[in-house]
C-alpha positions as CSV (number, residue, x, y, z in Angstrom):
1,M,0.1,-0.1,0.0
2,G,1.2,3.6,0.1
3,C,0.5,4.8,-3.4
4,L,-2.5,6.8,-4.7
5,Q,-4.5,3.8,-6.1
6,S,-4.9,2.6,-2.4
7,K,-7.6,5.2,-2.0
8,Q,-8.7,5.8,-5.6
9,E,-8.8,2.2,-7.2
10,D,-9.0,2.3,-11.0
11,K,-12.5,1.4,-12.5
12,S,-11.3,0.3,-15.9
13,G,-10.0,-3.3,-15.3
14,S,-11.8,-5.1,-18.1
15,M,-9.9,-6.7,-20.8
16,G,-11.4,-4.1,-23.3
17,S,-10.2,-4.6,-27.1
18,M,-6.8,-5.7,-26.0
19,T,-4.9,-3.1,-28.0
20,A,-2.9,-2.0,-25.1
21,I,0.7,-3.2,-25.2
22,G,1.9,-5.2,-22.2
23,R,4.0,-4.0,-19.5
24,T,7.1,-5.8,-20.8
25,E,7.0,-4.4,-24.3
26,R,6.2,-0.9,-22.4
27,M,9.4,-1.1,-20.3
28,I,11.5,-2.1,-23.1
29,Q,10.2,1.0,-25.2
30,H,11.1,3.0,-22.2
31,R,14.6,1.9,-22.0
32,Q,15.1,2.4,-25.7
33,N,13.5,6.1,-25.4
34,P,14.0,7.0,-21.7
35,P,12.3,10.5,-20.9
36,S,14.7,13.1,-19.7
37,K,14.6,14.1,-16.2
38,Q,13.9,17.7,-17.2
39,G,10.9,16.4,-19.2
40,S,9.2,14.7,-16.4
41,N,7.9,18.0,-15.1
42,S,6.5,18.9,-18.4
43,N,2.6,19.1,-18.8
44,E,2.7,16.4,-21.5
45,A,4.9,14.0,-19.0
46,T,2.6,15.1,-16.2
47,N,-0.7,14.0,-18.2
48,D,1.0,10.8,-19.0
49,L,1.9,9.9,-15.4
50,K,-1.9,10.5,-14.4
51,N,-2.7,7.7,-16.7
52,Q,-0.1,5.2,-15.6
53,L,-2.1,3.5,-12.8
54,K,-5.1,3.0,-15.2
55,Q,-2.7,1.8,-18.0
56,S,-0.8,-0.6,-15.6
57,I,-4.3,-2.4,-15.3
58,R,-4.8,-2.6,-19.2
59,D,-1.2,-3.6,-19.7
60,R,-1.5,-6.5,-17.0
61,A,-4.5,-7.7,-18.7
62,S,-2.7,-7.6,-22.0
63,D,0.4,-9.4,-20.7
64,N,-1.8,-12.2,-19.1
65,A,-3.8,-12.7,-22.3
66,S,-0.8,-13.1,-24.4
67,A,0.7,-15.5,-22.0
68,S,-2.2,-17.8,-21.7
69,G,-3.4,-17.2,-25.3
70,S,-6.9,-16.2,-24.1
71,S,-8.6,-14.0,-21.4
72,L,-7.4,-14.9,-18.0
73,K,-10.0,-16.2,-15.6
74,N,-11.0,-14.0,-12.7
75,P,-10.6,-15.4,-9.3
76,D,-13.4,-17.4,-7.6
77,L,-15.4,-15.2,-5.2
78,D,-18.1,-16.2,-2.7
79,A,-21.3,-14.4,-2.4
80,T,-19.9,-11.4,-0.6
81,G,-17.5,-10.9,-3.2
82,R,-14.4,-12.1,-1.3
83,L,-11.8,-14.7,-2.4
84,M,-12.7,-18.4,-1.8
85,P,-10.4,-20.2,0.4
86,G,-8.7,-22.0,-2.3
87,E,-8.0,-18.6,-4.1
88,V,-6.4,-17.3,-1.0
89,A,-4.3,-20.3,-0.6
90,S,-3.2,-20.0,-4.1
91,R,-1.9,-16.5,-3.5
92,R,0.3,-17.5,-0.6
93,E,4.0,-18.1,-0.5
94,T,5.2,-19.8,2.7
95,S,8.1,-21.5,4.2
96,V,7.4,-25.3,4.5
97,K,10.0,-25.7,7.2
98,T,11.7,-23.8,9.7
99,H,15.3,-22.6,8.6
100,F,18.4,-21.8,10.8
101,T,21.4,-19.6,11.1
102,T,23.7,-18.6,14.0
103,I,25.1,-15.5,15.4
104,M,27.8,-14.6,18.1
105,D,30.0,-17.6,17.4
106,G,27.3,-20.0,17.2
107,K,26.1,-19.0,20.9
108,I,22.7,-18.0,19.6
109,T,20.6,-19.8,16.9
110,I,18.0,-17.9,14.8
111,E,15.2,-20.0,13.6
112,Y,13.3,-18.2,10.9
113,A,10.5,-18.5,8.3
114,V,8.7,-16.3,5.9
115,C,5.2,-15.9,4.5
116,S,3.7,-13.6,1.6
117,Q,0.2,-13.4,0.9
118,R,-0.6,-11.7,-2.5
119,G,-3.5,-9.1,-2.0
120,Y,-6.7,-8.7,-3.8
121,Y,-8.1,-5.6,-5.6
122,P,-11.6,-6.0,-7.0
123,D,-10.8,-3.5,-9.8
124,D,-7.6,-5.2,-10.5
125,P,-8.0,-8.9,-9.8
126,H,-4.7,-10.0,-11.4
127,K,-2.6,-7.3,-9.8
128,P,0.7,-9.3,-8.8
129,N,2.1,-9.4,-5.4
130,Q,4.2,-6.1,-5.1
131,D,6.0,-7.3,-2.0
132,S,9.2,-9.2,-1.9
133,F,11.9,-10.4,0.5
134,S,15.6,-11.4,0.7
135,I,17.5,-13.7,3.2
136,T,21.4,-14.1,2.9
137,N,23.3,-16.1,5.4
138,N,27.2,-16.0,5.6
139,F,26.6,-12.4,4.4
140,T,30.0,-11.0,3.2
141,S,31.5,-14.5,3.7
142,I,31.2,-14.0,7.6
143,P,29.7,-17.3,8.9
144,D,27.9,-15.6,11.7
145,D,26.5,-12.8,9.7
146,S,23.2,-12.7,7.9
147,F,20.8,-10.2,6.3
148,F,17.1,-10.2,6.1
149,G,14.9,-7.8,4.1
150,V,11.1,-7.2,3.3
151,Y,10.5,-5.0,0.3
152,D,7.0,-3.3,-0.3
153,G,6.6,-2.2,-3.9
154,H,4.0,0.4,-5.0
155,G,2.9,2.0,-7.8
156,P,2.1,1.0,-11.5
157,V,4.9,-1.6,-11.6
158,G,5.8,-1.7,-8.0
159,E,6.5,-5.4,-8.1
160,H,9.4,-4.7,-10.3
161,F,10.9,-2.2,-7.9
162,A,10.5,-4.6,-4.9
163,Q,12.3,-7.3,-7.0
164,Y,15.2,-4.8,-7.9
165,T,15.6,-3.8,-4.4
166,K,15.8,-7.6,-3.5
167,H,18.4,-8.2,-6.3
168,N,20.5,-5.1,-5.6
169,L,20.4,-3.7,-2.1
170,P,21.9,-6.7,-0.5
171,S,24.9,-6.7,-2.8
172,L,25.4,-3.1,-2.5
173,L,25.3,-3.3,1.3
174,A,27.9,-6.1,1.2
175,K,30.2,-3.9,-0.9
176,Y,30.0,-1.1,1.5
177,V,30.4,-3.2,4.5
178,Q,33.6,-4.6,3.0
179,Q,34.9,-1.1,2.3
180,E,34.2,-0.2,5.7
181,R,36.3,-3.1,7.0
182,V,39.1,-2.3,4.7
183,K,39.1,1.1,6.2
184,A,39.1,-0.2,9.7
185,H,42.0,-2.6,8.7
186,K,44.0,0.4,7.6
187,A,43.2,2.4,10.5
188,R,44.2,-0.5,12.9
189,N,47.5,-1.0,10.9
190,A,48.2,2.9,11.1
191,L,48.6,2.5,14.8
192,L,51.0,-0.4,14.7
193,P,54.7,-0.7,14.0
194,K,55.3,-2.3,10.7
195,D,56.4,-5.7,12.1
196,K,53.2,-5.9,14.1
197,Q,50.8,-4.9,11.2
198,F,48.0,-7.3,10.1
199,P,48.3,-8.7,6.5
200,F,45.6,-7.6,4.0
201,N,43.4,-10.7,4.6
202,P,39.7,-10.2,4.6
203,K,39.2,-12.9,7.2
204,L,41.5,-10.9,9.5
205,F,39.6,-7.6,8.9
206,P,38.3,-5.9,12.1
207,M,34.5,-6.2,12.7
208,L,32.4,-3.0,12.5
209,E,30.9,-1.0,15.2
210,S,27.2,-0.3,14.5
211,K,28.0,3.4,13.3
212,S,30.0,2.0,10.8
213,Y,27.6,-0.6,9.5
214,E,24.9,2.1,9.6
215,L,27.1,4.2,7.3
216,A,27.4,1.3,4.9
217,S,23.6,0.7,5.0
218,K,23.2,4.4,4.2
219,R,25.3,4.5,1.3
220,A,23.6,1.1,-0.1
221,H,20.2,2.4,0.2
222,E,21.2,5.7,-1.4
223,D,23.0,4.1,-4.1
224,C,20.2,1.6,-4.8
225,N,17.8,4.4,-5.2
226,Q,20.0,6.5,-7.6
227,K,20.5,3.4,-9.8
228,M,16.6,3.1,-9.9
229,I,16.1,6.4,-11.0
230,D,19.1,6.5,-13.7
231,T,18.2,3.1,-15.1
232,Q,14.7,1.7,-14.4
233,P,11.6,2.5,-16.6
234,L,8.3,3.8,-15.0
235,V,10.3,5.0,-12.0
236,N,8.3,8.2,-11.8
237,L,5.4,6.8,-9.8
238,S,6.7,3.3,-8.9
239,G,9.3,2.3,-5.9
240,S,9.5,0.4,-3.0
241,T,9.9,0.6,0.8
242,A,12.6,-1.5,2.7
243,I,12.7,-3.0,6.3
244,T,16.0,-4.8,6.9
245,A,17.8,-6.4,9.6
246,G,21.8,-6.9,9.5
247,F,23.3,-9.3,12.0
248,H,26.9,-8.4,12.6
249,N,29.4,-8.9,15.4
250,G,26.6,-9.8,17.8
251,Q,24.6,-6.8,16.6
252,A,21.3,-6.3,15.1
253,I,21.3,-3.3,12.9
254,I,17.8,-2.4,11.7
255,S,17.6,0.0,8.7
256,C,14.1,1.4,7.6
257,V,13.1,3.3,4.5
258,G,9.3,3.7,4.3
259,D,6.4,2.2,6.4
260,S,7.2,-1.3,6.7
261,R,8.3,-2.3,10.2
262,A,10.6,-4.1,12.6
263,I,9.2,-5.1,16.1
264,L,11.2,-7.1,18.9
265,G,9.8,-9.5,21.1
266,Y,11.6,-8.8,24.6
267,K,11.1,-11.2,27.4
268,E,10.8,-9.3,30.8
269,E,13.1,-11.1,33.4
270,D,10.5,-10.9,36.3
271,T,7.2,-11.7,34.5
272,Q,8.7,-13.7,31.8
273,K,6.2,-11.9,29.5
274,I,7.2,-11.2,26.0
275,I,6.8,-7.4,25.3
276,A,6.5,-5.8,21.8
277,V,9.4,-3.2,21.5
278,P,9.3,-1.2,18.2
279,L,12.7,-1.0,16.4
280,S,11.5,1.2,13.6
281,Q,9.2,4.1,13.2
282,D,7.0,4.6,10.0
283,Q,8.3,7.4,7.8
284,T,5.0,9.1,6.9
285,P,3.3,12.3,6.9
286,W,1.6,11.4,10.2
287,R,5.1,12.2,11.8
288,K,5.4,16.0,12.3
289,D,9.3,15.9,11.6
290,E,8.9,14.0,8.3
291,R,5.8,16.4,7.5
292,E,7.7,19.5,8.1
293,R,10.7,18.1,6.0
294,I,8.6,17.5,3.0
295,K,7.1,21.1,3.2
296,R,10.6,22.5,3.3
297,A,11.3,20.5,0.1
298,G,8.4,22.3,-1.6
299,G,5.8,19.6,-1.1
300,R,2.2,19.6,0.0
301,V,0.9,17.2,2.6
302,M,-2.8,16.7,2.2
303,T,-5.3,13.6,2.4
304,I,-7.2,12.8,-0.9
305,D,-10.4,14.2,0.7
306,E,-8.5,17.5,1.4
307,M,-7.1,17.4,-2.1
308,E,-10.6,17.0,-3.5
309,G,-11.9,19.9,-1.3
310,K,-14.1,17.5,0.9
311,S,-12.4,18.7,4.2
312,S,-10.2,21.3,5.6
313,I,-6.3,21.3,5.6
314,N,-6.5,20.8,9.4
315,S,-9.1,18.2,9.3
316,K,-9.9,15.5,11.8
317,E,-7.5,13.2,9.9
318,M,-4.5,15.4,11.0
319,K,-4.3,18.3,13.1
320,K,-1.6,20.9,12.1
321,D,0.5,20.2,15.0
322,E,-0.2,16.4,15.3
323,D,2.5,14.0,15.6
324,R,1.5,10.5,15.3
325,K,4.7,8.0,15.4
326,L,3.4,5.0,13.7
327,G,5.2,2.1,14.8
328,E,5.4,3.5,18.5
329,D,1.7,4.9,18.8
330,N,-1.0,2.3,18.8
331,F,-2.9,4.1,16.1
332,I,-5.0,2.6,13.3
333,D,-6.3,4.6,10.5
334,E,-9.6,3.2,10.2
335,E,-10.9,5.7,7.7
336,G,-8.1,4.7,5.2
337,D,-7.3,8.3,4.1
338,P,-4.0,9.0,5.4
339,P,-2.1,12.3,4.8
340,R,0.0,12.3,1.4
341,V,2.8,13.8,-0.2
342,W,1.8,15.9,-3.3
343,L,3.7,18.4,-5.6
344,S,3.2,21.9,-5.1
345,D,1.1,22.4,-8.1
346,K,0.0,19.0,-9.3
347,K,-2.0,15.9,-8.0
348,L,1.0,13.8,-8.1
349,P,2.5,11.7,-6.6
350,G,0.1,11.0,-3.7
351,T,2.6,8.9,-1.6
352,S,1.5,8.0,2.1
353,F,5.2,7.5,3.0
354,T,8.1,10.2,3.1
355,R,10.9,7.9,2.4
356,S,11.4,5.3,-0.4
357,L,13.5,3.6,-3.1
358,G,12.7,4.8,-6.4
359,D,9.5,7.3,-7.0
360,Q,11.4,10.0,-9.0
361,I,8.6,12.5,-8.9
362,A,8.2,12.2,-5.3
363,N,12.1,12.6,-4.8
364,T,11.8,16.2,-6.0
365,V,9.7,17.0,-3.0
366,G,11.8,15.5,-0.4
367,V,10.8,11.8,-0.4
368,F,14.4,10.1,-0.3
369,A,16.0,6.9,0.5
370,E,18.2,7.8,3.6
371,P,17.2,5.1,6.1
372,E,16.5,5.5,10.0
373,F,18.4,3.1,12.0
374,F,18.1,1.2,15.2
375,S,21.1,-0.9,16.3
376,K,21.5,-3.2,19.2
377,T,23.6,-5.9,20.9
378,I,21.5,-9.2,20.9
379,T,20.9,-10.2,24.7
380,D,19.2,-13.2,26.4
381,E,16.1,-11.2,26.7
382,D,15.6,-11.0,23.0
383,A,13.2,-13.6,21.9
384,I,11.5,-12.6,18.7
385,L,12.2,-10.4,15.7
386,V,9.5,-9.6,13.1
387,L,10.2,-7.7,9.7
388,A,7.1,-7.0,7.8
389,S,5.4,-5.0,5.2
390,D,2.6,-2.4,6.0
391,G,0.0,-5.1,5.2
392,V,0.7,-6.7,8.4
393,F,0.5,-3.6,10.6
394,E,-2.4,-1.8,8.8
395,F,-4.9,-3.2,11.3
396,L,-2.8,-5.1,13.8
397,Q,-1.0,-3.6,16.8
398,N,2.6,-4.5,17.6
399,Q,1.7,-6.3,20.8
400,E,-0.9,-8.5,19.0
401,I,1.6,-9.6,16.6
402,I,4.3,-10.5,19.3
403,D,1.5,-12.3,21.2
404,I,0.6,-14.4,18.3
405,C,4.2,-15.2,17.7
406,A,4.8,-16.1,21.4
407,K,1.8,-18.6,21.2
408,S,3.3,-20.3,18.1
409,A,5.6,-23.3,18.3
410,N,7.9,-22.2,15.5
411,P,8.4,-19.4,13.0
412,V,6.4,-21.4,10.2
413,E,3.5,-21.6,12.5
414,A,3.8,-17.9,13.5
415,C,4.2,-16.7,10.0
416,S,1.1,-18.3,9.0
417,A,-0.8,-17.1,12.1
418,V,0.2,-13.5,11.8
419,V,-0.6,-13.3,8.0
420,D,-4.1,-15.1,8.7
421,A,-4.7,-12.5,11.4
422,A,-3.7,-9.6,9.2
423,Y,-5.8,-10.9,6.4
424,N,-8.9,-11.2,8.3
425,K,-8.5,-7.8,9.9
426,W,-8.4,-6.3,6.4
427,L,-11.7,-7.9,5.4
428,E,-13.3,-6.5,8.6
429,Y,-12.6,-3.0,7.2
430,E,-12.2,-3.2,3.5
431,N,-13.5,-5.4,0.5
432,R,-9.8,-5.8,-0.6
433,T,-6.6,-6.8,0.9
434,D,-3.0,-5.4,0.8
435,D,-0.2,-7.6,0.0
436,I,1.0,-9.0,3.5
437,T,4.7,-10.3,3.9
438,A,6.4,-11.2,7.1
439,I,9.9,-12.7,8.2
440,I,9.7,-13.9,11.6
441,M,12.8,-15.1,13.8
442,F,13.0,-16.9,17.0
443,F,16.2,-16.5,19.1
444,R,17.3,-19.7,20.9
445,H,20.0,-19.0,23.4
446,G,22.8,-21.2,24.7
447,E,25.6,-23.2,23.0
448,D,23.2,-25.6,21.6
449,G,20.6,-23.2,20.4
450,K,18.2,-24.1,23.1
C-alpha cells in the first residue's frame, strides 16, 4: 500500500479491446527512449503519469492474455465478493519448514521463516504481489553474519521495484560493509609498527561497530535509489520501501526506509512476558518532523479528501501540530485516508510515506532513500524479531503480533498465524486486502541453540 491507487482504485479493469501493449513491451520501449529528467516535469509528461495507474491495469490484462493465449480467468469469489479459501491459498508463498542460522560464534541460533500473501483488489483482480523479501546467510562471507529484508513495492509496476531492491540492495550493502572493514583494517595498522601490522586478509579485517555498519547501509540504500532513478523504466510513480535487519558482530542493525516495520519481542526477566518493542518508526506524513521536512522541500501534505476539497487542511485526520509516530503509537487509521505527499502544483504523486527507493517524482519534493536506524547488541532477553510490510500492521498492533508469535511453536506456525490475522482484519474494514509479508525470527540462546 502507500500509493495513490490505495484510496482511488481504477475502475477500468476489463480486458477491453486488448489493444494496450503489455508492461514488458512498454518497459522495453522506455529503456530505448527514456524520458529526460527535465521532461518529467512537463505538462505532457504529467498527463502521461496521471494515466499510468489505469494503463498498468490494461497492460497487465494484455500481458496475461498474451501469456495464456486467451482471457485470464477471474478469481473465484463467494457471495460477498471475497476470495474463496482456495484462491487465498493459491496466492500465498510460505516456508514449509523452519530454517536456521547462528550469530555470536554460534551461541545464538536464529530460527526463521517467511510468509507472503498476495493481496486482492476487486478492480484489478490480476494485480501481482508487489511485496518481496531476501534472506542471505554467511553475508559478506562471514559465517555468523546474516541479512534479512522485506520490500514493499508500490505504483504501476511496484513489483518490479521490490524485486530490483531484493536483487540489488543486499549486494550493495555487502560492498559497502567490505569497504568499511578495509578502512578499519588500514586504521588499525596505522597505529601499529610495521612488523606488527596485520596482512591484507579479509578474514582478519576488524568487525564493524554499529555506526560504521549504519554508514554502509546508508550508502547502499542511496546508491540503490539512484541506480533505480537512472536506469529503471516507469520510475516516476513506482518504487519500494525496505525494512532490513543485518546481523554483524553480535549486533542487530535495523534499517528502515518507508512504512514497513521491525518489532522485537523482548522477554521481561521478572514476569517472563514477551513485550513488543518497536525497532523502527514509520516514515509518513503523520510524523511532524517528516511532514515539515517535505514542506521545506516544496511538497504539500494533504489527504485525498482534502485534495478534492471535501475537508479542510486541518481536518480530523491530521491536526496542524499532530505528531503520530506509527510503529510506536497504537494508532490505526480506520478511515483509510492518510495524509499524503503531493507536488506543489499537481495532483502527484500521492505517496503516504515520506521515504522510499525509486519514486522519481516524489524525490523532487523530499521523499528520499536515507534510512533511519536502530542498532542493538543481541541479549538473552531478545526472543522474537518480526520484519513485515505495512499490510501486516495496517490493522494489527505491535503487541498483538508478538502475542501471536509467542503462542506459536515455531516461526513457520507464527508466520501463517500472523498473516492469517492480518488478512482477516483487512476484511473487517475493507473489501480488498493489501499484500502481506512477514519474516519471523525466534532467538534460541545457549551453546546448543536451545
